[in-house]
C-alpha positions in Angstrom: 97.1 91.9 85.1 94.0 93.8 86.0 91.7 91.5 84.0 92.6 88.6 86.2 91.7 90.4 89.5 89.1 88.4 91.6 86.4 91.0 91.1 86.7 90.9 87.3 86.8 87.1 87.3 83.6 86.9 89.3 81.9 89.4 86.9 83.1 87.3 83.9 81.6 84.2 85.5 78.3 86.0 86.0 78.4 87.2 82.4 79.0 83.6 81.2 76.0 82.4 83.2 73.7 85.1 81.8 74.8 84.2 78.3 74.1 80.5 78.9 70.6 81.1 80.2 69.7 83.3 77.2 70.1 86.8 78.7 72.7 88.4 76.4 71.9 92.0 77.4 72.9 91.4 81.1 76.0 89.5 79.9 77.0 92.4 77.6 76.5 95.0 80.4 78.7 93.0 82.7 81.4 92.7 80.0 81.2 96.5 79.6 81.6 96.9 83.3 84.5 94.5 83.4 86.1 96.5 80.6 85.5 99.8 82.5 86.9 98.4 85.8 89.9 96.9 83.9 90.7 100.2 82.2 90.4 102.0 85.5 92.7 99.6 87.2 95.1 99.8 84.2 95.1 103.6 84.5 95.9 103.4 88.2 98.7 100.9 87.6 100.1 103.2 84.9 100.1 106.1 87.3 102.0 103.8 89.8 104.4 102.6 87.2 105.1 106.2 85.9 105.7 107.3 89.5 108.1 104.5 90.1 109.9 105.0 86.8 110.4 108.7 87.7 111.8 107.7 91.1 114.2 105.2 89.4 115.4 107.9 87.1 116.0 110.2 90.1 117.8 107.5 92.1 120.2 106.5 89.4 123.8 107.0 90.5 125.8 109.9 89.0 129.2 109.8 87.4 131.8 112.6 87.5 133.8 112.7 84.3 136.3 115.0 82.6 135.4 115.5 78.9 137.3 118.0 76.7 138.8 119.5 79.8 135.5 120.2 81.4 134.3 118.4 84.6 130.7 117.1 84.2 128.2 115.3 86.4 126.3 112.8 84.3 123.9 109.9 84.4 125.7 106.6 83.8 124.1 106.2 80.4 125.6 109.5 79.3 129.2 108.4 79.9 131.2 107.9 76.7 134.2 105.9 75.8 137.3 108.1 76.2 135.9 110.1 79.1 138.1 110.4 82.2 136.1 109.0 85.1 136.8 110.5 88.6 137.0 107.9 91.3 136.2 109.1 94.9 135.7 107.2 98.1 132.1 105.9 98.1 131.5 106.2 94.4 130.0 103.4 92.3 132.1 103.0 89.1 129.9 103.8 86.1 131.8 102.2 83.3 134.6 99.7 82.5 137.8 101.8 82.6 141.6 101.7 82.7 143.4 103.4 85.6 145.4 106.5 84.7 146.4 107.7 88.2 145.5 106.7 91.8 146.3 107.5 95.4 145.5 104.7 98.0 142.8 103.3 95.7 141.0 100.2 96.9 138.0 98.8 95.1 135.2 96.6 96.4 134.4 94.2 93.5 132.0 91.9 95.4 129.1 92.8 93.1 131.0 91.2 90.2 133.3 88.6 91.8 131.7 87.8 95.1 135.0 88.5 96.8 134.3 90.4 100.1 137.7 91.9 100.5 138.6 95.1 98.6 141.4 94.9 96.0 144.1 97.5 95.5 144.5 99.4 92.2 147.6 101.5 92.0 149.3 100.9 88.6 148.3 102.8 85.4 146.5 100.5 83.0 144.9 98.3 85.7 141.2 97.5 85.0 138.5 99.3 86.9 135.2 97.5 86.3 131.7 99.0 86.3 129.7 98.2 89.4 132.8 98.3 91.6 132.6 100.5 94.8 135.5 102.8 95.7 136.2 101.6 99.2 139.0 104.1 99.9 141.4 106.4 98.1 140.8 108.2 94.8 142.0 108.3 91.2 141.1 108.8 87.6 140.4 106.1 84.9 139.8 106.3 81.1 136.5 104.8 80.1 136.8 101.8 77.7 133.2 100.3 77.7 129.8 101.6 78.7 126.3 100.2 79.3 125.7 96.6 77.9 129.3 96.4 76.7 130.7 96.4 80.2 131.5 93.3 82.2 128.5 94.1 84.4 126.3 94.5 81.4 127.4 91.2 79.9 126.6 89.5 83.2 123.1 91.0 82.9 123.2 92.6 86.3 122.0 96.0 87.3 121.9 98.0 90.5 118.7 99.6 89.4 116.7 96.3 89.7 116.6 96.1 93.4 113.3 94.5 94.4 112.2 95.7 97.8 110.4 93.3 100.2 106.7 93.8 100.8 106.0 96.5 103.3 104.2 95.9 106.6 100.9 97.3 105.3 101.2 95.2 102.1 101.7 92.1 104.2 98.7 93.0 106.3 96.5 93.8 103.3 97.4 90.5 101.6 96.5 88.5 104.8 93.2 90.4 105.0 92.4 89.8 101.4 93.3 86.1 101.6 91.0 85.7 104.7 88.1 87.5 103.0 88.6 85.4 99.9 88.3 82.2 101.9 85.2 83.7 103.7 83.6 84.7 100.4 84.1 81.3 98.9 82.6 79.6 102.0 79.6 81.9 102.0 79.2 81.4 98.2 79.1 77.7 98.6 76.6 77.9 101.5 74.4 80.3 99.7 74.4 78.3 96.4 73.4 75.1 98.2 70.7 76.6 100.4 69.2 78.8 97.8 69.4 76.1 95.1 68.0 73.5 97.4 65.1 75.7 98.7 64.0 77.1 95.3 65.3 74.5 92.9 66.6 77.3 90.6 70.3 76.5 90.7 71.2 79.1 88.1 69.8 81.9 90.2 71.3 80.4 93.3 74.7 80.5 91.6 74.2 84.1 90.5 73.3 85.0 94.1 76.4 83.3 95.4 78.6 85.1 92.9 77.0 88.4 93.8 77.7 87.7 97.5 81.4 87.1 96.7 81.6 90.4 94.8 80.1 92.1 97.8 82.4 90.6 100.4 85.7 91.0 98.6 87.2 94.5 99.2 89.3 94.2 96.1 90.2 97.9 96.2 92.4 97.6 99.3 95.6 96.2 97.7 95.2 98.5 94.7 94.7 101.5 97.0 97.7 100.7 99.1 100.1 100.2 96.1 98.9 103.4 94.4 99.0 105.5 97.6 102.6 104.5 98.3 103.8 105.0 94.8 102.2 108.4 94.4 103.3 109.3 97.9 106.9 108.5 96.9 106.5 110.8 93.8 105.1 113.6 96.0 108.2 113.2 98.2 110.4 113.6 95.2 108.7 116.9 94.3 109.7 118.4 97.7 113.3 117.2 97.3 113.1 113.8 99.1 113.7 110.6 97.1 112.1 107.5 98.5 114.1 104.5 97.1 111.1 102.2 97.8 107.5 102.5 99.1 108.3 101.2 102.6 110.0 104.5 103.3 106.7 106.4 102.7 104.9 104.0 105.0 107.5 104.3 107.8 107.8 108.1 107.8 104.6 108.6 109.8 106.0 106.5 112.6 109.3 108.2 113.1 109.9 109.4 116.7 113.6 110.5 116.5 115.5 112.4 113.7 119.2 111.8 114.2 120.9 114.3 111.9 124.3 115.5 111.0 125.0 119.1 111.7 127.2 120.0 108.8 125.2 120.4 105.6 121.9 119.3 107.0 121.3 121.8 109.8 123.9 124.2 108.4 124.4 125.5 104.9 127.6 123.5 104.3 129.2 126.8 103.3 132.2 126.7 105.5 134.5 129.7 105.8 137.6 130.4 107.9 136.7 133.2 110.4 139.7 133.0 112.8 143.3 132.1 112.7 145.3 131.8 116.0 149.0 131.2 115.7 150.8 129.3 118.5 152.5 129.8 120.9 152.4 133.6 120.4 148.6 133.7 120.3 148.2 136.2 117.5 144.6 136.3 116.3 143.4 137.0 112.8 139.8 137.7 111.9 138.1 137.4 108.5 138.2 140.7 106.7 141.6 141.8 108.0 144.8 141.6 106.0 146.6 138.3 106.4 150.0 139.2 107.6 153.1 137.0 107.8 152.5 135.6 111.3 149.6 133.5 110.0 151.1 132.5 106.6 152.9 129.5 108.1 149.8 128.3 109.9 147.7 128.5 106.7 150.4 126.9 104.7 150.4 123.9 107.0 146.6 123.7 107.0 146.8 123.4 103.2 149.4 120.7 103.4 147.2 118.8 105.8 144.3 118.9 103.3 143.7 116.9 100.2 144.8 118.3 96.9 141.3 118.0 95.4 139.1 118.2 98.4 135.4 117.6 98.7 135.2 118.2 102.5 133.7 121.7 103.2 136.4 122.6 105.7 139.2 121.7 103.4 137.5 123.7 100.6 137.3 126.7 102.9 141.0 126.4 103.8 141.9 126.2 100.1 139.8 129.3 99.3 141.5 131.3 101.9 145.0 130.2 100.8 144.1 130.9 97.2 143.0 134.5 98.2 146.1 135.2 100.3 149.0 132.9 99.5 148.9 132.7 95.7 152.4 133.6 94.1 154.1 133.1 97.5 156.6 130.5 98.7 153.9 129.1 101.0 152.1 127.0 98.4 153.8 123.8 97.1 151.9 122.3 94.1 155.2 120.6 93.0 155.8 118.6 96.2 155.0 114.9 95.8 152.7 113.3 98.3 154.4 110.3 100.0 151.6 109.1 102.3 148.2 109.9 103.9 147.5 109.1 107.5 143.7 109.0 107.8 141.5 109.7 110.9 141.4 107.0 113.4 138.9 106.5 116.2 141.6 106.9 118.9 143.3 109.9 117.1 141.0 112.4 115.3 143.8 113.8 113.1 144.3 113.8 109.4 148.0 114.0 108.3 149.9 114.0 105.1 153.6 113.3 104.4 155.2 115.4 101.7 158.6 115.3 100.1 160.3 118.7 100.0 162.9 118.5 97.2 165.2 120.7 99.2 164.6 119.5 102.8 163.3 116.0 102.7 160.1 114.9 104.4 157.6 117.4 105.7 154.5 116.3 107.7 151.4 118.5 108.3 148.5 117.4 110.5 145.1 118.9 111.4 142.3 117.7 113.6 140.6 118.0 117.0 142.5 120.3 119.4 142.7 117.6 122.1 144.0 115.1 119.5 146.7 117.5 118.3 147.7 118.2 121.9 148.1 114.5 122.3 150.0 114.1 119.1 152.4 116.8 120.1 152.9 115.3 123.6 152.3 118.7 125.3 152.9 118.8 129.0 149.8 119.4 131.2 150.2 123.2 131.5 150.8 123.7 127.8 148.0 121.4 126.8 145.6 123.2 129.2 146.5 126.6 127.7 146.2 125.3 124.1 142.8 123.7 124.8 141.6 126.9 126.6 142.3 128.9 123.5 140.4 126.3 121.4 137.4 126.6 123.8 137.4 130.3 123.5 137.0 130.0 119.7 134.4 127.3 120.1 132.4 129.5 122.4 131.8 131.8 119.4 130.0 128.9 117.7 133.1 128.2 115.5 134.2 124.7 114.4 137.8 124.5 115.7 140.7 122.7 114.0 144.2 122.5 115.4 147.2 122.4 113.1 150.6 120.8 113.8 153.9 120.4 112.0 156.6 117.9 112.2 159.9 119.2 113.4 162.4 120.3 110.8 163.3 117.2 108.6 160.4 115.2 110.1 162.5 113.3 112.7 161.1 110.3 114.5 160.9 109.7 118.2 164.4 109.0 119.5 163.6 105.4 120.6 162.4 104.4 117.1 164.7 103.2 114.4 164.5 105.2 111.2 162.7 103.4 108.4 164.5 102.3 105.3 164.2 104.8 102.5 161.9 105.4 100.8 159.4 103.7 103.1 157.6 106.2 105.4 156.5 105.1 109.0 153.3 103.2 109.3 151.9 105.5 112.0 151.8 109.3 112.3 152.6 109.0 116.0 156.1 108.0 115.0 157.0 111.6 114.1 157.8 114.4 116.5 155.2 117.2 116.2 154.8 120.8 117.4 151.5 122.7 117.5 151.3 125.6 115.1 147.9 127.1 115.8 144.1 127.0 115.5 141.5 127.6 112.8 138.0 128.7 113.6 135.5 127.9 110.8 131.9 129.0 110.6 129.1 127.2 108.8 125.9 129.3 109.0 122.8 127.6 110.3 120.1 127.2 107.6 117.5 129.9 108.1 114.6 127.5 108.1 116.1 125.1 110.6 114.8 126.6 113.9 111.2 126.6 112.5 111.6 123.0 111.2 112.9 121.7 114.5 110.1 123.4 116.3 107.6 121.8 113.9 109.2 118.4 114.5 109.1 118.8 118.3 105.4 119.8 118.2 104.7 116.7 116.3 106.3 114.6 119.0 109.5 113.9 117.1 112.8 114.3 119.0 115.6 115.9 117.0 119.1 114.6 117.8 122.2 116.4 116.5 125.4 114.5 115.6 128.6 116.3 114.9 132.3 116.0 114.8 132.6 119.4 116.5 133.7 119.7 120.1 131.1 119.9 122.9 131.3 123.7 123.2 130.8 124.4 119.5 128.1 121.7 119.3 126.1 123.2 122.3 126.3 126.7 120.7 125.0 125.5 117.4 122.3 123.4 119.1 121.1 126.5 121.1 120.9 128.5 117.9 118.9 125.7 116.2 116.4 125.5 119.1 117.3 122.1 120.5 116.4 121.7 124.1 119.0 122.4 126.8 120.8 119.5 128.3 124.0 117.5 128.5 126.3 116.9 125.5 127.6 113.4 125.1 130.9 113.0 123.3 132.3 110.1 121.3 134.8 109.5 124.1 131.8 109.1 126.5 130.2 106.6 124.3 133.2 104.3 124.4 132.8 103.9 128.2 129.1 103.0 128.2 127.6 99.5 128.0 124.7 99.2 125.4 122.2 99.2 128.3 123.7 102.3 129.9 123.8 104.0 126.5 120.2 103.2 125.8 119.3 104.9 129.2 121.5 107.9 128.5 120.2 108.7 125.0 116.7 109.3 126.3 117.9 112.7 127.8 120.5 113.8 125.3 119.9 115.7 122.1 123.5 116.7 121.2 126.3 114.3 120.5 129.8 115.8 119.8 133.1 114.3 118.5 131.1 111.4 117.0 132.9 109.1 114.7 130.9 107.6 111.8 131.3 104.1 113.3 129.6 105.3 116.5 126.5 106.2 114.7 125.5 102.5 114.6 125.8 102.3 118.4 123.6 105.4 118.7 120.9 104.0 116.3 120.8 100.7 118.3 120.7 102.5 121.6 117.8 104.7 120.4 115.9 101.6 119.1 116.5 99.8 122.4 115.0 102.8 124.1 111.8 102.2 122.0 112.4 104.9 119.4 111.7 104.7 115.6 114.8 106.2 114.3 115.5 108.2 111.1 119.2 108.6 110.7 121.1 110.8 108.2 124.5 110.0 106.8 126.7 110.7 103.8 129.9 108.7 104.0 131.0 105.1 103.3 131.3 104.5 107.1 127.7 105.7 107.6 126.3 102.8 105.6 125.9 100.3 108.6 124.0 103.0 110.6 121.8 103.8 107.6 120.9 100.2 107.1 120.2 99.6 110.8 118.0 102.7 111.2 114.3 102.3 110.7 114.6 105.0 108.1 118.0 105.6 106.6 118.4 109.1 105.1 121.3 109.8 102.7 122.5 113.2 101.4 121.9 113.7 97.7 124.5 116.4 97.0 127.4 115.4 99.2 126.5 111.8 100.0 128.5 108.8 98.6 127.0 106.2 96.3 127.2 103.5 99.0 125.4 105.8 101.5 122.6 106.4 99.0 122.3 102.7 98.2 122.1 101.9 101.9 119.4 104.5 102.6 115.6 104.5 102.3 115.4 108.2 101.6 117.7 110.6 99.8 117.6 114.3 100.6 118.2 115.8 97.1 119.1 119.2 98.6 120.6 118.0 101.9 118.0 120.1 103.7 116.7 119.3 107.2 113.5 121.2 106.5 112.8 118.8 103.6 113.1 115.8 106.0 110.5 117.4 108.3 108.3 118.1 105.3 108.7 114.5 104.3 107.4 113.4 107.8 104.4 115.6 107.3 103.7 114.1 103.9 104.2 110.6 105.3 101.6 111.3 107.9 99.3 112.7 105.3 99.6 109.6 103.1 99.0 107.4 106.2 96.0 109.4 107.3 94.5 109.4 103.8 95.2 105.7 103.4 93.2 104.9 106.5 90.4 107.2 105.3 90.2 105.2 102.1 90.3 101.9 104.1 87.5 103.1 106.4 85.5 104.2 103.4 86.0 100.9 101.6 84.9 98.8 104.6 81.9 101.1 105.3 80.6 100.9 101.8 81.1 97.2 101.5 79.2 96.4 104.7 75.7 97.2 103.4 76.5 95.5 100.1 77.7 92.3 101.8 74.7 92.2 104.2 72.3 92.6 101.3 74.0 89.7 99.6 73.6 87.6 102.7 69.8 88.2 102.9 69.0 85.1 100.7 71.3 83.0 102.9 69.7 84.2 106.1 66.1 84.2 104.7 65.8 81.3 102.3 63.4 82.1 99.4 64.1 85.8 99.6 64.9 87.3 96.2 68.3 88.8 95.5 68.2 92.6 95.9 71.5 93.5 94.3 72.5 91.6 91.1 76.1 91.3 90.0 75.6 94.2 87.5 74.6 96.5 90.4 77.7 95.7 92.4 79.9 96.2 89.3 78.3 99.6 88.8 79.0 100.5 92.5 82.6 99.6 92.0 82.8 102.5 89.5 81.9 104.8 92.4 84.2 103.1 95.0 87.4 102.8 93.0 87.8 106.5 91.9 86.8 107.7 95.4 89.5 105.6 97.0 92.3 106.1 94.4 91.8 109.7 93.3 89.9 111.7 95.9 91.3 110.3 99.2 94.9 110.1 97.8 94.8 113.8 96.9 93.4 115.1 100.1 95.5 117.9 101.7 97.0 117.4 105.1 94.8 118.1 108.1 95.4 121.3 110.0 96.4 119.5 113.2 98.4 116.7 111.6 101.8 117.9 112.9 100.5 118.5 116.4 99.8 114.8 117.0 102.2 112.1 118.2 103.6 109.6 115.7 101.6 106.6 114.8 103.0 103.5 116.5 105.2 101.5 114.0 103.5 98.2 114.8 99.9 99.6 114.8 97.5 97.2 113.0 96.2 97.8 109.5 92.8 98.6 110.9 93.0 100.2 114.3 90.2 100.8 116.8 89.4 104.2 115.3 89.3 102.8 111.7 87.0 99.9 112.7 84.8 102.2 114.8 84.4 104.7 111.9 83.9 102.0 109.3 81.4 99.9 111.3 79.4 102.9 112.5 79.1 104.4 109.0 78.5 101.1 107.3 75.9 100.0 109.9 73.9 103.2 109.4 73.9 102.8 105.6 73.1 99.0 106.0 70.1 99.7 108.2 68.8 102.4 105.8 69.3 99.9 102.9 67.5 97.1 104.8 64.6 99.5 105.5 64.2 100.2 101.8 64.8 96.6 100.8 61.7 95.6 102.8 59.7 98.7 102.0 56.0 97.6 102.2 53.6 97.5 99.2 56.4 97.5 96.6 57.5 94.9 94.1 61.0 93.6 93.9 62.2 96.0 91.1 60.9 99.0 93.0 62.7 97.9 96.2 65.8 97.2 94.2 65.7 100.7 92.7 65.3 102.2 96.2 68.2 100.3 97.6 70.5 100.9 94.6 69.7 104.6 94.6 70.5 104.8 98.3 73.9 103.1 97.8 74.8 105.4 95.0 74.0 108.5 97.0 75.5 107.1 100.2 78.7 106.2 98.5 79.1 109.8 97.5 78.0 111.0 100.9 80.6 108.9 102.7 83.3 110.3 100.4 82.3 113.8 101.5 81.9 112.8 105.1 85.3 111.1 105.4 87.3 113.6 103.3 87.5 116.2 106.1 88.1 119.0 103.6 85.6 120.7 101.3 87.4 120.9 98.0 86.4 120.6 94.3 88.0 117.1 94.4 85.8 115.9 97.3 82.8 117.4 95.7 83.6 115.6 92.4 84.0 112.3 94.4 80.7 112.8 96.0 79.2 113.8 92.7 80.0 110.5 91.0 77.3 108.7 92.9 74.8 111.6 92.4 75.6 111.8 88.7 75.1 108.1 88.2 71.7 108.2 90.0 70.5 111.1 87.9 71.5 109.3 84.7 69.5 106.3 85.9 66.4 108.5 86.6 66.3 110.0 83.1 67.1 106.7 81.2 64.2 104.3 81.1 66.1 101.9 78.8 69.0 101.7 81.3 66.5 101.0 84.1 65.1 98.2 82.1 68.5 96.6 81.4 69.5 96.9 85.0 66.1 95.5 86.1 65.2 98.6 88.0 61.7 100.2 88.2 61.1 104.0 87.6 60.8 105.8 90.8 57.8 108.1 91.6 58.5 111.5 93.1 57.4 110.4 96.5 59.8 107.4 96.3 62.7 109.7 95.1 62.0 111.9 98.2 62.1 108.8 100.4 65.5 107.9 99.0 66.8 111.5 99.5 65.4 111.7 103.1 66.7 108.2 104.0 70.1 109.0 102.7 70.2 112.4 104.4 69.2 111.0 107.7 71.7 108.2 107.4 74.6 110.6 106.6 73.6 112.8 109.6 73.4 109.8 111.9 76.8 108.6 110.6 78.3 112.0 111.3 77.0 112.1 114.8 78.2 108.6 115.6 81.7 109.6 114.6 81.6 112.9 116.4 84.2 113.4 119.2 83.9 115.8 122.0 84.7 119.4 121.1 84.9 118.7 117.3 82.3 119.3 114.6 81.1 116.1 113.1 82.0 117.1 109.6 85.7 117.0 110.4 86.0 113.7 112.3 88.0 112.3 109.4 90.9 114.7 110.1 92.4 112.6 112.9 94.5 109.7 111.6 93.1 106.4 112.9 95.2 104.6 115.5 
């Protein structure tokens, strides 16, 4: 809790000592300051907690249910007993249910049972437990128990209670704080012994030692880091990017490669059939023309080669076209029972379905990559070349091309195979004899904002890599429209022939990968990382989960992504938009830059306070300039400046024209140390000048120094902010306001053991502060840049 922070404990110790030596006013003031700092910390923690609670609400999985005949998308806590729960591949089951229907349904129940292998659910009435993952297939189940009444609830487990490990910056700040704590304790002991032994006043020696500890400990750093990351995650959510834990915000500024899916990320995921080409006659239909009989059979087979309740954009486009043109014809078969599905395989990019025609027996329809269909149909070289040339012609228009094939009449098998015993269908689709029926050309418009977003990423030193299941010609056409650089296209087949070292070398020069299977994304992530890149990888399917976990930043799709993809990712694009991902990188860089501004400010303002605390140690017999109460009051300037002003600073104008920050860069890089030490040293020298101002008693010198630190604290806020806004003016005004209150309040001066300042002394404080700020600005000045704006460049 905030009351037990080291700074508050030290202040409470000082208050106790003041009370014991008969100075209750000082003790009471310190207690008031402890209360103020505790309330400020509590407010900051509340902001962090509210931000994280909002992110948890946004990241909760969604359930698709049918209630009163209406299909709804609900949060798990809104699911009711009696709802029909839809089960799709990649879904996380939201409630305990009983199966009503299924097709190839396999469930991963490892969360509940620890069993790593999926179990099959195919019979109505079988249990489907909350927390299970749909590994494959689909189905419907009636909800029997929800929330705490489920088996998962009784076990007291929850997917929402994932505790992320400490981030890299959190580990570094904890190490720094631990080292400074040891240093502070050592200096405290040394100061207490020397001061007490030299003066014999052990009470004052102990107070001096505690004041030094307060000065040395930069207690704000861990608080600042936690708040910046939490609020940064909330800011990401407001632009449509959900960060599942703070480490994602920290990593964004270091991304060097964005590896993104084409469909739905670069494009609108609004697929429509634009061309139909029947085969072998080559009749071509274009969208907008009447759909005549020559293309009816082709479209009929495309529907039969698609799922009955599809979620894939291409299958939805096929169904829309069929609904528009084939309704009330003999070419749609809602009454045919589905016997078997033959899913895509890495060596055969074809999806096939086996149906039972009540009047003619088995019927098989297949659709997939043109080269795979040519292989499935065992076309001779000339026929295959002609078929693929027609597909390339459609691909040259920027269309995604699918080929369609049909089994021969009655679905005969290859002559050398024995027919299977009824009613068992063959295990492999290659067992059937096929003939090509034609080609479909589908268009998915490029999102209007994508070219500008890619250009922004490239200017920021971030390489964009496009992954697609399209053929190389279509992929290259879309890449050109999007503004990706010209270059070779590497296909999934090419990847299979490369060693990891060779692939790592090739990916340096390739921006477009075509015919990529989900399993190959993991190879690409590792190859890019081997090449020295920090990779952000997008994905939406169950098979994308390994690549999302392996990537430095896993990015799942919020609208079309599966639950397992979202659970494996660090970020979720709520609107599946690439431009949101680029905006997230900019915001990540903004958080990183502002965080280092706050760190530099904290170190700079603590340096003069720490040196003033060391004066009695270095000069035995010298009185303590800053008492614990003064340091506590300075914390009321430092804390809001770090946690409010710097966190809210807008992005610098040149932020997205700079290279990414190295992922393993230290917490305080060269630029941060240079800025902090130069600014802190200037303020320290000014404070020492006033601390030893001649012909003044201790309280006057203390007033001069304390006034300088209040004003310099505000001045450093203004100097490091890099942007003149009302917020930076308010941050700078905190120190000025406190100083003015002190000037007009003699009673407060008495309590704080400060002397009233004469006009000439006030002028000396203002001049010294102004000179110090000008000198600090000049020391930070870089060639060709005004000193006022040196804080704009993120430290490295």
